[in-house]
N, C-alpha and C positions, 0 to 999 in steps of 0.2 A: 077441572081437576081429573087428573088422569084416575082409571081403575087400579088397584094393584093385580098384580100378576097372579091369576090361580096357579097353583103349586103344592107341587108332590113331593114328600119326602121318601126315597127309594133307598135302603140300608139294613143289612140282615144285624147290625150291631144298635139292639135298643139304645146303649149310651151316645153311640155316634147322631144317632136321631133327635136327642135328647137336647146335645150341644148344638144341632146344626136349627134347632125349634127354636131354640134361646136367642144365635145370632139372628136369626129372621127376624125374631120379635124385637127386636129396635129397629126395623127397617117395616111396621106394619102398612105404610102407604104403600108400600113396594111390592109386598110378597103377602099373598092371602092363605092360608096353608091348607087344604083342600083332605088333603090325607097323606098315610103314608103306608109301606109296602116294605116286606122283609126280604121278598124273593122275585126272583124275575117272573115268575110263573103272576104272582097276585100282581106284577108290577105292570104287567103284558095289560090282565084285564082292567087294572083301574086306569089306565090310561085310556085306553078306547073308552070306557064310560064316563068320566067326568072331563076329558078332553081338558088336559092343565096345560096353560101356557107356556109354566117351564118345569121341569124336573131338575133335580140333585138326584145324581145316581152314582151309587158306587158300582164296583165293576166285578170281585171276585163274592159273590153269590149264591145261595142255593139255587135249583131250580132252572129255568130256560137261560140259555148264555145270555148275556145284557145285550151284544152287540148283533145276535139274532134276533134276539126281542126288536129290538128297535128297528132293522130292516123289515120285520114284518107289519112294523104298525101303519094303519090306514090315517092316523091321526100326530103329525110330527108337531111336538115341542121342542120350546128349546129346552138342551140338552145341557147341563153343568152337570161334569163327571167329578166324582169327590171319592179319594182314592189313597189310600196309604201307598199305592206302588207306580212310579214314574214311566215301568216297563208298558203300559200302556198306553202313552202319550201316541204312537204310530195307528193304532186301529180305531183314537177317538179323531183323527182328522179325517175320516171317511164317515162320519156320522154328522149329525145336525147339530153338533157341539158348539155352544159357545165358548166354554170357559173349559181348564181342565185345574181342577184345585188339589194339593195334595194336603192331606191330614194330617197333623187338627188344622181345620180351617181357622185363617186369623180373618179378624176384622177388617182389616186394610184390604186384603186379598179380594174378600166380598165387596166392598166398595168400589172395586176394580171390575167387577163380574157384572156388579149396577149399570155401570158405565157403559160398557159393552152390550148389552141388554138393549138399554136405551137409544145406541146409536145405531142397533139395528133395526129398532121398532119404528125409528125415525125415517127409515129410508123409504125413498120413493120406490125402489123397486120392490115389485112383486113377487119376486124368487126368493124363497127364505132362503134356500143355501148359498145362491150367489150374494145376499146380504152378508151371511155368514163371512165369508169368504173373503170380503173387500173389506172388511171392519181386521185390522192391523193388532189383534191382541196378543197378549204375553203366553206362552207356553211355557213350562217346565224344560231344561236344557234336560233331554234324553241321554241318559248313562247306560241304563241297561237295556236287555232284549225279555223279556218272560219266557221261559222254557216249562210249559206245564207238563207235570209226570204226576198221570191217577189226580187226586184231588190237590197236589202240593204247586206251586208256585216257585219255581227259582229261578230270580234275577242273574243274569250273565251281562257281567259287564260289558262294554261297547270296546273297551280300549283290551279286552282279551278275547275278544274275538276274529279271527284269521281272515276267515272268510264264510259267503254265504252259497248255498248251493238250491237250485229248484228241484224239488222231486214228487211229482205227481202234485197233487192236491197242497201239499206243505211245502216250507222250504225249511232245509237243517243248515247248521251252524256247527262250525267246529271251532275249537281253542286251539291254541299251542301245541298240546299232549294229544289232541287226536279224540276229545270227548266229543260227541255225537249230541246237539239239541235239538228242537224242533219248533217251528211258530207257524199258524197259520198266514201270515201277516206275506204279502206277496214281493218280489223282489222288484215290481214297480213301484210299491208303494216305500220299499225299505230304501233303493236307492233316489227316492225322491228328498226323505228326510233324515238322510244319513250322508250328508253334502261333503262335509267338511275331510275327511278321512277316507273314505270309501268310496270307492267306485265301481259301477256296473262295466266288467270288462265283456260280456258276452249275454246271449238269452236265459243262459245257467248259473253266472258266477257274478258275486259280485263279494269284493274284496278290501281286503283292509290295506293302504299302503304301509302303514308301520310294520308287517309281517312281510313284504314282498325283499327276496334274498337279491334274486336277480330276474334279468330282462334280456329274453331273448327274440332276436328277431326269426320270423316264421313265415312260409311261403302265404301266398295273398296279400300281404297287410296283415297278415296275424300276428300274432305274438305269444312268447311261452312266459308265462311265470312262473318261478319257483318259490314257493312260499316260505317263510322261514321256521315252518313247524318241524312236530317231529319226525312225518314221515317225506320231509321235501317235495310237500304236492306239488303236482306240474299241473296247470291250468289253461289252456287253451285258449284265446281271446277270438271274438267274431270279428271279422274283417270290417262289418258296420262300425265297430267302435274303435277304428283306428285312430281316427281324428282327434278322439276324445280321450284316447291313451296317452297320445304326445303330448295332447297339450297339457294332461294333468300332469304326469309326469316327467313332461320340461325334454322331451326324447329329440 
């Protein structure tokens, strides 16, 4: 008989921790709750001390940013995100995340999570991250990107985003009226996960096909995109993206 997974619950909301405790209480053969934390700083210390197998982790909390905290850990537990926002799903792909649960967590989704952990645990591959990537687990449909404004989180719907542009350490993105938003996710990660209506046309630009007003041929295999926003923004593609653009837009 297998031992239950040593588990930490990390959430700044007491009611959320209590609810998750109740849900996991029905699976005592699977989870042994070793402790709780209410912020990123305490979570970091507890993870390194207790070395849990699994953590249930909220994203928007006081203290250390959870993604920074995860990247600094020496001990790498399975991570199950529990959050009210789907805006962080992209960032979660870059961590040791097994699943991404939207609050309130339902018992049926928790059962799916248990199955995923069991599949990863039973894998013959010793590389934890590769085990996680090989599991075909469900992630919520990404419908928005988080714009952080001080202590506020503003989810911006994907359908409203005209284009993304790289800007030093951050990526700016814009809606049709020209409002500017910021994300710390890279263009590479965004282009991997936003494949339906978005295409990377250069090292600097990722565009929404639904806002392309005109496409003009340019020199050396490049294109000029006129976007259907207030400023009729002109974006020039990179030559190395020529084939992908032709295929994407059936040119």
